[in-house]
N, C-alpha and C positions, 0 to 999 in steps of 0.2 A: 852689524846690521847689513852692511854692504855685501858681505860674503853670503849671508842668508838669502838676500834678494837674488844674487847671482845664481846660487845653487837652485833656488826655486824656479827661476826662468829656464834653467837647463833641463830640469826634469819634466816640464810641461810638454805635452804632445803638441806637435805642430798643427795649427789650425788651418783648415782649408780656406782658400780665397775664392769666394763666389762673386761673380759679377753678373747681376741680373740684366739681361738684354731687354726682355719685355714680358710682363706678367698678364697683359690684356685685362687688367682690373680697371677698366675705364669705360666711358661711354662713346668711344671712337677708336680709330686705328692709328691716331697720331700721324707720323710721317710715312707709314706704310702705304705704298701705292696700290690702289684698288682697281682691278679690271673685272668686268662682268658683274653679274648680280648674285652669284652664289653665296658670297660671304655677308650679304646684307650691309647695313650701315655701321655696325658696331659689334663687339664681342657680345656673347649671350650667356645668360645664367640658366637657361632651360633649353631642352632640345627643341630646335625650330619646328614649325608646323610641318615642314616637308620631310621630317625624319620619323620613321616608324620604330620607336623605342627610346630608351633613355641613356644619355651619355653619363658615364661614371668615372671615378678615379682621377678627375682633373684637380688642379690646385686652386685653393681659395674658392671664389664664387663664379668667376667668368672664364669663358674659353672661346676659341675661334671655331666656327663651323661653316662649312660650305653647303649646308643642307637647306638654306633659305631658297625655297622653290623646288625642293626635292632633288632626286637624282638628275633630272634633266638640266638644271641650272649649272653653269660653269663659270669659272673665273680664277683669278690669282690675287694673292697678297704678296707684295714684294717689299722687303725692308729697305731702309736707306743704307747707303754704303757704310761699312765699318771695318776696323782693323782687328784681325784675330790676335789677341794678346795673351790668351790662356789656352792650354793644350786640350781642353775637353769642353764639349758643348752638349748640354742635356736639355730634354724637353719631353712633353707628353704628346702622344699621338694615338688616334684610332680612326676607323673608317674603312674605305675600300682598299683592296689589295690590287691596285692597277699600277704597275711600274711606270714611272714618269707621267702618270695621269692623275692619280690621287696620292700626293706625296708632299713631304717636306724636303726641300732641296737646299744645298749649299752651293752657291754660284761664285766662281772665281774667274775673272776675265770673261764673264758671260757664259761660262761652261759649267755644267753640273759635275762637281767633283765627288759628291756623296749625296745619297738620298735615302729616305725611309718612307714606307707606305703603311697603311693600316693592314689589318688582318681580317677584313670583312666582319668586324664586330664594333661595338660602341664602347667597350671598356678601355679607357686610356691606359697605355703602358708607357713606362719610362724608357727613353732611348738616350744613350750617351755616345757621342761620336768622339774618337781620338783624333786630334788635329795637330799633333806636334810638327808634322811636315809642312804645315801651312801657317805657322806662327809668323807674324809680321806682314802677312798678305792682306790686301783689302778684298772684301767679299760682300755678298748680299745673301739674305735668306729669302726663299720663295716658298709659299704654301700654294699648291696648285690643285685645281679640280678641273681636269679636261675630259672627264668621262661622263657622258650623258646617260649611260646605261645603268644596270643594276649595281648597287654599291658605289654609285658615282658621287661619293661624299668624302670629305676629309675633315677631321677635327684635330686641333692642336692647342697647346697651352704651355706657358711658363718656360721660356727660353732662358737658360742661365749658363754662362761660361764659368769654368772652374779649373783649378790646378790639380784637382783630384778626380778620380773616376766616379766618385759618388757625390754629385752636387746635392744641395739641399732643396727639396721640393715641399712647400707647405701642404698640409692636408686639405682635403676638400671641405667646403662649407655649404652643404646642400641646403637650399631654402626650405625644402619640405621637412628635413630633419629638424631644423630650428622651429618650424611651425609645430611639429609634434611635441617638441620639448616645451614649448610655451603653452601647451594645452589647447591649441586651436583645432577646430574640426572643419571639414569641408561642408559646403552648402550648395544646394542645387540652384540657388538663385543666379549664380554666375560661375562658370567653369574656372577652376583654379583659385577661387576665393576661399580663404579660411577665416573663421570667426570664433570668438570665445564660445565654448559649449553653453547651450541654453539660450543663445541669442537668436533673434528672429530677423531675417533679412528679406527685404521686399524691394523689387525694382521700382524706383520712383518714375523714371523716364528713360527712354532709349531712342536710338536713332531711327529705327524703322517705323515707329509710331509718331514721334514728335520732332524728329529731325535733329536731335542733340548730336553734336559733332565735336569730337576731340576736346572735351571739357578740361580745363586746367585749374579752375577755382570756382567756388560758389559762395553765395551769401543769402540770407533770408531777411526780408524787410519787415517792417512793423505790421504789415497786413498778411504775412505768411507767404508772400510771393518769393519764389526761388530764382535768383539771378545767377546766370552761369556765364563765365568767361570762356569763350571758345577760341582755339587757335586753328586757323585755316592757312596761315602763312608759314608754318614750320616747314622748312625746306622748299617753300614756294614763295620766298621773299625774305624770310628770316634765315640767314645763312650761317655758316660755320667755317672757321679758318681751316679746319682739317680737310675741307673740300675745295679750298681755294688758296693753296699755299703760295701761289704766285704773288699774292698781295700781303703776305705776312708782315714784311718789313714796313710797308705803308701803314698797316693796321696798328702795329705796336708803336708807331710814331704819332698816331692820331691823338690830339689833345682836346678836341672839341667835336661836337656833332657836325659842324661845318667842315672840319677836316675829313670826317667820314664820308660826307657827301662828295667831296673832291676826290676821294679814293675811288668811290663807285664810278664817278665820271671818268677817271683815268682808265679803269679796267672794263669799261662798258662794251668793248669789243669781245671780251671773253665772257662777260655776264651782262647781257643787255638790260638796261634800266627798266624796260617794260616788264621783264620777268620779276622784278623786285616790287612792282606796284600793281600787279594784275589782281591779286587776291586780297581780301580784307579780313581782319579779325572781326569778331562779332560778340555782342552781349545778348544772350537769350534770356527771356523770363518765362518761367514755368509756373502753372497754377493747378491746384487740386480743387476743382469747383464743387465736387460732390462729397468731399470729406472722407474718401475711402483710403487715403494714404498713397494714392497713385496720381501722378499728374495727368490731366486730360486736356490741357490747353497750353499752347506754345506760341510766343510772339518774339520777333526780333526787336529788342529794345533800342539797340544802336549798332551801327556799322560804319563803313567808310573810314576804317583805320588801316589804310593801305598806302600811306605816303612812303617815300623812299627809305626813310629812317625808321618807320614803324616796326616794332618788334613783336614779341609774343604777348598775347593777352594773358597775363600771368597772375593777376591779382584783382580782387573785387571785394567791396564792402558796402553794405547798406547802413546808413547812419543818419537819423533825423531828417528823413525825406530825400536824402541825396544818395547817389550811387558813386562811390569813389572807385576809379578804374586805373590799374597800373598797366601801361603799355608803352614801352620805350618808344620815343624819347620823352613821354609825358606822363604825369599824374593828372588824371581827368576828374572833374566833378560834373555829374550829369543829373538832370532832374526832369521828372514827368509832371507837368503843370496841370494837365486836363484829365488825367486818369485813363488815357487810352493805351497805356503800356508802351509808349514811344517817348524817347528822350526829346524834350522840347528845348532844354538848355544844355549846353555842353561847354564847359570852361576848362582851360588849362590851369591847374593849380601850380605846377612847376614843370618846366621843360629842361633840356640839357642832359638827360640820362642816355647812356649807351653811346659813348664816344668811340667805341671800338666794336668790331664784330665779335672777336674773341670766340668763345664756345657757345653754341646755342644752348639755351637753358640758364645761362648766367644772367638772369634778367632782373628787372624791377618786379618785386613780388607784392604779396598781399598785405593787408593792413590789420592793425589791432588798436583798440582804444586803451590808452595808458591810464594809470591811476591819477595822472595830472590833467586828464580830460583832453589830451592831445592825441593825434593819430600817429602811429608809428609804422614804418615800412622798411624793407631791406632791398638792396640791389647787389648783384654780383660784380665780378671784375670786368664787365663791359664798361664800367667806370662812369664818371659824370663830371661835368664842368658847367656851372651856371651861376647866375647872379639872382638873388632873391628879390622879391618886391621891395624889400627894405634896403636893397643895395649891397647886401653881404655877398661876397664871392666865395665859392667853394670849388676847388679844382683837385679832383682825385681821378685822373684818367686811367689808372692802372690797378685799381683795387675796389673791393666792395665795401659796403657800409650799412649802418643802421641810421635812419633819419626820422625826424618827427616834425609835425606842423599842426597849427590850429585848424579846427574843422572848417573855418572860413578861408583857408589857404594861406594865411599869413604866417610869419615867423618860422619859415622853414629852417631847420638846423640839422647839422651832421653830428651824431652822438658818438658813434663807435666806428672806427675805420680798420683797414688792414684785413678784411675778410675776402674769401675767394668766391664762394657761391652760397651765401646765406639764403635760407628758405623760410621766409615769413618770420613772425615773432609772436611770442605769447608772454603773458605776465602771470606769475604765481601769486599765491595768497598774500605774500609779503610785498607785492608790487615790484618784484625783480623781473626785468626783461630778459627773456631767454630766446635764442635762435639756434639753429643748427647750421653747420658749415661743412661743405663737401671736401673730401680728400682730393689730392692732385695727381693721382695715378703713379706716385713715386714710392709707395710703401708707407706713406704717412697715413694717418687715420682720420676719418670724419670726426667732427667735434660737436659737442654741445657747448655753446658759448654764452656766458653770462654777460649781459650788456653792462658796460661801465662807462660813465661819463668821461669822454676824452681819451678812451682807450684805443690802442693800435695793436691789433693781433698779429701784424708782421707780414701778411701776405702781399705780394706784388705780382703782377702778371708775368714779369720777367722770369720768375722762378719756374713757371710752366714752360716758357720758351726755352730756357736752358735745358730742360728735360725732354720735352716732347718734340721741339722744333729746332734743336741746336744745329742740325745739318743745314736746314733752310736758312738759318740765321748766320751761316758761314763759319760755324764752329764744328770742326771735323769730328772730334771725340766728345762724348757727353761729359760736360764738366760737373763738378760738385757745386751745388748752389747753397746759398745761405739758409734757405728754408729747411733743407734736409740736414745740412752739416751741423747747424745749431739746434736742430729739433725744435724749431719755433712752434710747431704744431702740438708738441707733447706737454701734458700737464706737468707742472713742477712738483717734484717729490721732495718733501722736506723731512729731515730727521733731526732729532735731538741726541747729541752725544754727551754723556756725562763723563768727565775726566776726574 
């Protein structure tokens, strides 16, 4: 048997070693430094509005583009420092053919040692640079758009180091291809919207007529009124660690909401507190008074959610005359006593959510009525630390969870922990709680999670730090972390073997 194993290993072809540097399959640029406006706030899955045409042949679903704002916009994306450990670097590129102006560049000691430009087209091509002469050197990658004229754009994707001249590039996953495959068709009601064939789509309310602004969630009460949670504070009070890496170590050290207040006080010279409290989240109520299926009346039901700690208005539910509202750091209960569509009562059901800034969007989310008559909600890895009305303590500062409570606000409980960014919860016909959890930009997959009493799905915010922010955290080379090494995100595959 030993001889057989040895011979088998000798006859197998040598496998390539691929080290993925960045896939840009995320909602931000991580530790890449951003200058200018051309690259927007994050990678994109569609051609930006400033681009005439469609980008093709990129890997997976997202790519980097400097076309935000069209040809005129300029800027750079510069990677954190890294050591060249493999002799080849591959990536995708398209865009303008302007040497040193629309290019992907490798910088060593601040000097350009090699670069590639587009070819005045939008079809991504694969480029592989031989780097054996630079092994062991420290370097940066820079994606640059310094050309404001014609073809003043650059697109790039999927940077991977390899010991072979042919690194692996995942195939594209175009959204429109999936839509066609699913049998969805376009509708004139909203550009880009696809719906099941035979469906009828009608705009219920829009900004230009009723002032609806950046809705995140909605609910319908017993009278048919539609309540909408609107975020006005996103990037205007609700921040993101990727835009403030100077406070990263303070943020991941924060254990309570009081700690986060102290962190903002510490860094107020860089980010004035006034900017964090200037804008308020809002709850809007919409009505269709003539029964034609289109809203014709709009009122602000509640606002003044603009304290230093206040997060995104991310969840709302009407239930038995009350409006439950999820807005870090609080779960609110609001009530209109006199029928004027204004909240007369507003009470905090529970505070202590959002002990960290983390990533924007990793919020306290919406509600569902469980089969036990209690309300369920979820929160992402902005974490929480609180004491309930009954004196029970819960301290989970670095992970997300599923929680539940009685409609009167009592008996708050944590049900399922170890989640990264769960988005709301639903119950199937068997009474099983189900949520969805986002991936962490490391090659893991987004997940459908079945709620289990007392379960821990394994996620901790430190797994993200080890991947996206290791340089800022003082770790020069990206380490392997438990989340990926043990594949804690992957469903268990069980087999029966008959002997």
